[in-house]
C-alpha positions in Angstrom: 75.1 2.6 -81.6 71.9 4.0 -83.1 72.2 7.6 -84.2 69.6 9.9 -82.7 69.3 11.6 -86.1 67.8 8.4 -87.5 65.2 7.2 -85.0 63.4 4.7 -87.3 65.4 1.4 -87.3 65.3 -1.6 -89.6 64.2 0.2 -92.7 60.9 1.1 -91.1 59.7 -2.5 -91.2 59.4 -3.0 -87.5 60.8 -2.2 -84.1 63.7 -4.1 -82.6 61.3 -5.6 -80.2 59.0 -6.8 -82.9 62.0 -8.1 -84.9 63.2 -10.1 -81.9 60.1 -12.4 -82.1 60.4 -15.5 -84.3 58.3 -15.9 -87.3 57.2 -18.8 -89.6 59.9 -21.0 -90.9 60.8 -21.4 -94.6 59.0 -24.8 -94.7 55.9 -23.5 -93.0 55.9 -20.5 -95.4 56.2 -22.7 -98.5 53.5 -25.0 -97.3 51.0 -22.2 -96.8 51.9 -20.5 -100.1 51.4 -23.8 -101.9 47.8 -24.0 -100.7 47.2 -20.4 -101.7 48.7 -21.0 -105.1 46.4 -24.0 -105.6 43.3 -22.0 -104.6 44.2 -19.0 -106.7 45.0 -21.2 -109.7 41.8 -23.2 -109.4 39.7 -20.1 -109.2 41.1 -19.0 -112.6 39.8 -22.2 -114.1 36.5 -22.2 -112.2 35.8 -18.6 -113.4 36.7 -19.6 -116.9 34.4 -22.6 -117.0 31.5 -20.7 -115.5 32.0 -17.5 -117.5 29.8 -18.0 -120.5 26.9 -19.3 -118.5 26.6 -16.4 -116.1 24.1 -14.0 -117.7 24.6 -10.9 -115.6 26.7 -8.3 -117.4 28.1 -6.8 -114.2 29.2 -10.3 -112.9 31.0 -11.0 -116.2 32.7 -7.7 -115.9 34.0 -8.2 -112.4 34.9 -11.9 -112.9 37.1 -10.8 -115.8 39.1 -8.6 -113.5 39.2 -11.1 -110.6 40.2 -13.9 -112.9 43.2 -11.9 -114.0 44.1 -10.7 -110.5 43.9 -14.3 -109.2 46.2 -15.4 -112.0 48.6 -12.6 -111.1 48.5 -13.6 -107.4 49.2 -17.2 -108.3 52.2 -16.1 -110.4 53.6 -13.9 -107.7 53.3 -16.6 -105.0 54.8 -19.2 -107.4 57.8 -17.1 -107.9 58.2 -16.5 -104.2 58.1 -20.2 -103.5 60.9 -20.8 -105.9 63.0 -18.3 -104.0 62.9 -20.4 -100.9 65.0 -23.5 -101.7 62.0 -25.0 -103.6 62.4 -26.0 -107.3 59.6 -24.7 -109.7 58.2 -28.2 -110.0 54.9 -29.7 -108.9 53.3 -26.3 -108.1 50.2 -27.5 -109.9 49.8 -30.6 -107.8 46.9 -30.8 -105.4 48.4 -30.0 -102.0 45.5 -31.5 -100.1 42.7 -33.7 -101.5 40.2 -31.9 -99.2 41.0 -28.6 -101.0 40.3 -30.2 -104.3 36.9 -31.5 -103.1 36.1 -28.0 -101.7 36.8 -26.4 -105.1 34.5 -28.9 -106.8 31.8 -28.0 -104.4 32.3 -24.3 -105.0 31.9 -24.8 -108.7 28.7 -26.8 -108.2 26.7 -23.7 -107.4 23.3 -24.0 -109.1 22.9 -20.3 -110.2 24.6 -16.9 -110.2 23.5 -16.1 -106.6 24.9 -19.4 -105.3 28.1 -18.9 -107.2 28.6 -15.4 -105.8 27.9 -16.7 -102.3 30.4 -19.6 -102.8 33.2 -17.4 -104.1 32.7 -14.0 -102.3 30.7 -15.1 -99.3 32.7 -18.1 -98.2 35.9 -18.9 -100.1 37.5 -15.5 -100.6 36.8 -14.2 -97.1 38.6 -17.4 -95.9 41.5 -16.7 -98.2 41.6 -13.1 -96.9 41.7 -14.3 -93.3 44.5 -16.7 -94.2 46.5 -13.9 -95.9 46.2 -11.7 -92.8 47.2 -14.5 -90.5 50.2 -15.4 -92.6 51.2 -11.7 -92.8 51.1 -11.4 -89.0 53.0 -14.6 -88.4 55.8 -14.0 -91.0 58.9 -12.4 -89.7 58.9 -8.7 -90.8 62.6 -8.7 -91.8 63.6 -12.3 -92.5 60.5 -12.8 -94.7 59.8 -9.2 -95.9 59.5 -10.4 -99.6 56.6 -12.7 -98.7 54.9 -10.1 -96.5 55.1 -7.6 -99.4 53.3 -9.9 -101.7 50.8 -10.9 -99.1 50.0 -7.2 -98.6 49.4 -6.7 -102.3 47.3 -9.8 -102.7 45.2 -9.0 -99.6 44.5 -5.5 -100.9 43.0 -6.8 -104.1 41.3 -9.7 -102.3 39.5 -7.3 -100.0 38.4 -5.2 -103.0 37.0 -8.3 -104.7 35.1 -9.3 -101.5 33.7 -5.8 -101.2 32.4 -6.0 -104.8 31.1 -9.5 -104.1 29.1 -8.5 -101.0 27.4 -5.8 -103.0 26.7 -8.2 -105.9 25.2 -10.8 -103.5 22.9 -8.2 -102.0 21.8 -7.2 -105.5 21.3 -10.8 -106.6 19.2 -11.5 -103.5 17.0 -8.5 -104.2 16.6 -9.5 -107.8 15.7 -13.0 -106.8 13.2 -11.7 -104.2 15.0 -13.5 -101.4 14.9 -12.5 -97.8 18.4 -11.9 -96.3 18.1 -15.2 -94.4 16.7 -17.2 -97.2 17.0 -20.9 -96.2 18.4 -22.1 -99.5 21.3 -19.7 -99.4 21.9 -20.3 -95.7 22.0 -24.0 -96.3 24.4 -23.6 -99.2 26.8 -21.4 -97.2 26.8 -24.0 -94.3 27.4 -26.7 -96.9 30.6 -25.0 -98.2 31.8 -24.0 -94.7 31.7 -27.7 -93.7 33.9 -28.6 -96.7 36.2 -25.7 -95.8 36.5 -27.0 -92.3 37.2 -30.5 -93.6 40.3 -29.1 -95.4 41.6 -27.5 -92.2 40.7 -24.1 -93.5 42.7 -22.4 -96.2 45.9 -22.8 -94.3 45.3 -26.4 -93.4 46.1 -25.7 -89.7 42.6 -25.7 -88.2 40.8 -28.7 -86.7 39.2 -30.8 -89.4 35.6 -32.1 -89.6 35.5 -35.8 -90.1 34.5 -36.9 -93.7 31.5 -38.7 -92.2 30.1 -35.4 -90.9 30.1 -33.7 -94.3 26.8 -33.0 -96.1 26.2 -35.0 -99.3 28.5 -33.6 -102.0 27.0 -32.0 -105.1 30.0 -32.6 -107.3 32.1 -35.6 -108.3 34.8 -33.6 -110.1 35.4 -30.3 -111.9 32.5 -28.6 -113.7 31.8 -28.6 -117.5 32.8 -25.6 -119.5 29.9 -23.4 -120.4 30.3 -22.5 -124.1 27.2 -20.5 -125.2 27.3 -16.8 -124.1 24.3 -15.9 -121.9 22.8 -12.4 -121.4 20.3 -11.4 -118.7 16.7 -10.3 -119.4 17.7 -6.7 -120.0 19.2 -7.6 -123.3 16.2 -8.0 -125.7 18.2 -8.8 -128.8 21.0 -11.4 -128.7 22.2 -12.5 -132.1 25.2 -13.8 -134.1 26.4 -10.6 -135.8 26.6 -6.9 -135.2 24.3 -6.1 -138.1 25.1 -3.9 -141.1 28.3 -1.9 -140.7 28.1 1.8 -141.6 29.8 2.6 -144.9 33.1 4.4 -144.9 31.3 7.3 -146.6 29.2 8.0 -143.5 30.2 11.0 -141.3 33.1 10.6 -138.8 30.7 11.1 -135.9 28.5 8.2 -136.8 31.5 5.9 -137.4 32.9 6.9 -134.1 29.8 5.8 -132.3 29.7 2.6 -134.3 33.3 2.1 -133.0 32.0 2.5 -129.5 29.4 -0.1 -130.3 32.1 -2.5 -131.4 33.9 -1.9 -128.1 30.7 -2.6 -126.2 30.4 -5.9 -127.8 33.9 -7.1 -127.0 32.5 -9.2 -124.1 32.2 -11.9 -126.7 36.0 -11.9 -127.1 36.3 -12.5 -123.3 33.7 -15.3 -123.7 35.9 -17.0 -126.3 39.0 -16.6 -124.3 37.3 -18.1 -121.2 36.8 -21.4 -123.0 40.3 -21.4 -124.3 41.6 -21.1 -120.7 39.2 -23.8 -119.5 39.7 -26.3 -122.3 43.3 -26.0 -123.5 44.8 -28.6 -121.2 48.5 -29.2 -120.4 49.9 -25.8 -121.0 52.5 -24.1 -118.8 51.0 -21.9 -116.1 52.5 -18.9 -117.9 50.2 -19.5 -120.8 47.1 -19.4 -118.7 48.4 -16.3 -117.0 48.8 -14.5 -120.4 45.4 -15.6 -121.5 43.9 -14.3 -118.2 45.4 -10.9 -119.0 44.1 -11.0 -122.6 40.6 -11.8 -121.3 40.6 -8.9 -118.8 41.9 -6.5 -121.5 39.0 -7.4 -123.8 36.5 -6.8 -121.0 38.2 -3.5 -120.3 37.6 -2.5 -123.9 34.0 -3.6 -123.5 33.6 -1.4 -120.5 35.0 1.6 -122.4 32.1 1.2 -124.8 29.7 0.9 -121.9 31.1 4.2 -120.4 30.7 6.0 -123.8 27.0 5.1 -124.0 26.1 5.6 -120.3 27.8 9.0 -120.3 25.2 10.1 -122.9 22.3 8.7 -120.8 21.8 5.8 -123.1 20.8 2.3 -121.8 23.5 0.2 -123.4 21.5 -3.0 -122.8 19.1 -1.8 -125.5 21.8 -2.2 -128.2 21.8 -5.6 -129.9 24.3 -8.0 -128.2 26.6 -9.8 -130.6 27.5 -13.2 -129.3 28.3 -15.1 -132.5 32.0 -14.3 -132.3 32.2 -16.5 -129.2 29.4 -19.0 -129.8 30.8 -20.2 -133.2 34.4 -21.0 -132.1 33.3 -22.2 -128.6 31.0 -24.8 -130.0 32.6 -25.7 -133.4 36.4 -25.5 -132.8 38.9 -27.1 -130.5 40.7 -24.7 -128.1 43.8 -24.3 -130.3 41.8 -23.4 -133.3 39.6 -21.1 -131.2 42.6 -19.1 -130.1 44.1 -19.2 -133.6 40.9 -17.8 -135.0 41.1 -14.9 -132.5 44.8 -14.4 -133.2 44.3 -14.2 -136.9 41.8 -11.4 -136.6 43.9 -9.5 -134.1 47.0 -9.9 -136.3 45.1 -8.4 -139.1 44.4 -5.3 -137.1 48.1 -4.5 -136.8 48.1 -2.8 -140.2 47.8 0.9 -140.7 44.2 0.4 -141.7 43.4 -1.4 -138.5 43.9 -0.1 -134.9 46.0 2.8 -136.0 43.2 4.0 -138.3 40.7 3.8 -135.4 42.9 6.2 -133.3 43.1 8.5 -136.4 39.3 8.4 -136.8 38.8 9.5 -133.2 41.3 12.3 -133.6 39.6 13.5 -136.8 36.3 13.6 -135.0 37.7 15.8 -132.2 36.7 13.2 -129.6 39.5 13.2 -127.0 37.8 10.5 -124.9 37.4 8.2 -127.9 41.0 8.9 -128.9 42.3 7.8 -125.4 40.1 4.7 -125.5 41.3 3.7 -128.9 44.9 4.5 -128.1 44.9 2.0 -125.2 42.9 -0.5 -127.2 45.6 -0.4 -129.9 48.4 -0.9 -127.3 46.5 -3.8 -125.8 46.0 -5.5 -129.2 49.7 -5.3 -130.0 50.3 -7.2 -126.7 47.6 -9.7 -127.6 49.1 -10.4 -131.0 52.4 -11.1 -129.4 50.8 -13.4 -126.8 49.2 -15.3 -129.5 52.4 -15.8 -131.4 54.2 -16.9 -128.1 51.8 -19.7 -127.4 50.5 -20.7 -130.9 53.7 -21.0 -132.8 54.8 -24.1 -130.8 51.4 -25.6 -131.7 51.5 -24.9 -135.4 55.2 -24.8 -136.1 55.7 -21.3 -137.6 53.8 -18.1 -138.4 52.9 -19.3 -141.9 51.2 -22.4 -140.5 49.3 -20.2 -138.0 47.9 -18.1 -140.8 46.9 -21.2 -142.8 45.1 -22.5 -139.8 43.3 -19.2 -139.4 42.3 -19.2 -143.1 40.9 -22.7 -142.6 38.6 -21.8 -139.8 37.5 -18.2 -140.7 35.2 -19.0 -143.7 32.7 -20.9 -141.5 32.4 -17.9 -139.2 31.8 -15.6 -142.1 29.1 -17.9 -143.5 27.4 -17.9 -140.1 27.5 -14.1 -140.0 26.1 -13.8 -143.6 23.2 -16.1 -142.6 22.5 -14.0 -139.6 22.4 -10.9 -141.7 19.5 -12.3 -143.7 17.4 -12.0 -140.6 14.9 -9.1 -140.1 16.3 -6.1 -138.3 19.9 -6.5 -139.7 20.0 -2.7 -140.5 19.1 -1.5 -137.1 21.9 1.0 -136.7 20.8 4.0 -138.8 17.5 4.4 -136.8 19.2 3.9 -133.5 22.0 6.4 -134.4 19.5 9.0 -135.6 17.3 8.8 -132.5 20.0 8.6 -129.9 23.4 9.7 -131.0 23.4 12.1 -134.0 23.7 15.2 -131.9 25.9 13.9 -129.1 29.6 14.6 -128.3 32.2 16.8 -130.0 32.1 15.3 -133.5 28.3 15.8 -133.9 27.3 17.1 -137.3 30.9 17.0 -138.7 31.4 16.2 -142.3 35.1 15.8 -141.9 36.3 12.3 -143.0 39.3 10.3 -142.0 40.8 7.0 -143.1 38.3 4.3 -142.5 39.2 1.4 -140.2 39.6 -1.9 -141.9 36.7 -4.3 -141.9 38.7 -6.8 -139.8 37.3 -5.8 -136.4 35.3 -8.5 -134.7 
């Protein structure tokens, strides 16, 4: 008998009447989750292949987050599938050829606006609808573990879609398109037809016949974009950061240079995107780790953006350094690209690396910079460990990894030196003097701290 002192039954999951209704079976649940895993996984690779070629800063920033979140969602749902009498095999097989064709068409977007419409105007809203439907059909007690994951995934999916709608509106305005522009309307109808041909995200809806489909744009997955692009706001895009301030400069100036280094870490994300896209045949866990690494580097970049914008400075007017990505992306295979990045990050684990950057912020009395650098340091410790996890099996041992890094690093240094021969290489003193000298707590301080090592990107 239910005690009157405890009026909420069944752990608060549902009423007895709601629990008396049947829900989806295990087989139906696994079938639906397999399709969601496929779409989430493929979005990670689509984002990675398109990443460098998308010039809008805000789009790169959001895609970094969404790429990692989609990787997380895929991992959560993969784990749930294995808990329901399903071995962890074949989770990367295409569950429906029509879904594969749909993803190829999504990737065939001609420009940033079409890409945003494809992902955030068509595909992700359909995924969100499927998540809601699955949540509502799943039994609230028998399948509570799946419902919990669906709720978490749906929350982030809806946040992504909300960002995407705003981005689509901004892209339309920038392109001078009316809200019902024919090209975008046709593109949306094109993708919706391919979605119907797949029976929707869940595969349960009536399917359009292949003969009724519009002519496909794609014949397979897209080609990886390798050269980082910036939009027209960025007037100087080059292969180095310019002349680094000497260790004898005041702490305040070196702190602001450190924020400039953070701002330019988008190029690390642009390198990692091509590693995810081009490093074939790795376990899913590898791509999941790389997705986290990519998002962390963009987070660091956004910290630099915050620092400059908080002072009323247009961060797009600082020179954009893309050589750290363009060199490895175009000259090295994916393993060497990642080894190149790992070697630099491993070098920052010394006391003169990330630890010294935190000390510099503390010496300058800049609490915000100290917090930023403290989390940057924590993230880089994680990244060095991720690199060791996935590169040691490729090279054999740590010593071989270091030898590979030493083999590929000199060409990058030579490229930077060549770039530093160009006019304007010493842009920083004038920019600092005009915009930053009297800003923030460390302004005017002569106090010095240990200088960070020159190993930063």
